[in-house]
N, C-alpha and C positions, 0 to 999 in steps of 0.2 A: 583252533588253538585254543591252546588249553589257557586257562589265565589264573593256575596252580602257581604259589609264590614258595618256593621249599622251606620249611622253619630255619631260624637261624642258625640253629645248631649243623645241621646238614652244609649250611652254607659257606659256612665256620670250617667244617672239616676239608671240604672241598677246596678250600682257601689254603690251609693249611698244607694238604697234601701237594696242593700245585706249586706252593712256595719249596718246601723242601724238595721237590722234583728238581724244579729251577737251580736249586742250590746244589744237589746233587748233581747237576750236569757239568759245575764248573770244578767234581775233584779230580785232581789231589788239590790245584791250583789254588782254590776260594774265590769269592765273588766279593764287591763292595757293597755294601749298605747303597749306595745310589743307584747300582745297577738291576739292586732288590728290588728298588723303591719303583724305579723306571718300569719293569717288568712289571708289578702289581698294578700298576694305576694303568696300562696297555692291555694288561688279562682281564682287570677287573674293576679299574676303575676307580681303584683305592687312594687316598690322599697321604702323601709322601708320610706326615706324621703319623696316619694310622698304618702303615704299612712298617715305621719304626718300633711303634710301640709292639707289634704283632713280633717282630725280630726279637724284643728283647725280652718278650713273655718266652720265646720258645727256649734262649738263649737258658734262661732263668732253668724253664724245664728241662735243660738238658739236652733238645734234641738238636740244637746249632751250638757251633762254640767258634770266637775269633781268635783271629792267631795274634802275632805283634804287628803283622803291616797291616791292621787294622781288614783281612778278610775273612770272609764266616767259608765255613763248612760244617759239614755234616758231623756228629760226634760220632766216635764210632762205633757205641753201644747204639745207636741208632740204624748206622751202618749195618752191621750184624742184626736188628731185628728185621729190616728192610731184606737182608736177604734169607734170612729163614723163611720170611712171609712169599719170596719169589720162590723159593722150594716148594712150599706148600701148595703154593696157587699151580705149578707143572704136575707135584704129583695128585694133585684135584683132575689136572686135563688128560692126566696120561691115564691110557687104560688099566684094568686092574690087571689082566695076566702080564702086562710088562712092567709092572712095578718094582718084582722081585732082580730085575734082569740088567741090572745097572752095573 
């Protein structure tokens, strides 16, 4: 059994990715702060306050937005970026001989 602990940035990135993935599963309707907090306490053991601070930080950074009903969504810029990353991932997995045959 390994006793290595991931550094703070690696763990933070994993939490960020997980939270954004969770919010993305609720598109196009969105999800509430309470749902996000409940998920993050189950998945990562985070306090509600910590998750609320993360959500606010990600909203200020332009990764997520809140609608008029208090539900959180991925921003269109983030959605576009994730789609592009998925295309690049798919291209890397596709054999080079098939890349031009789309």
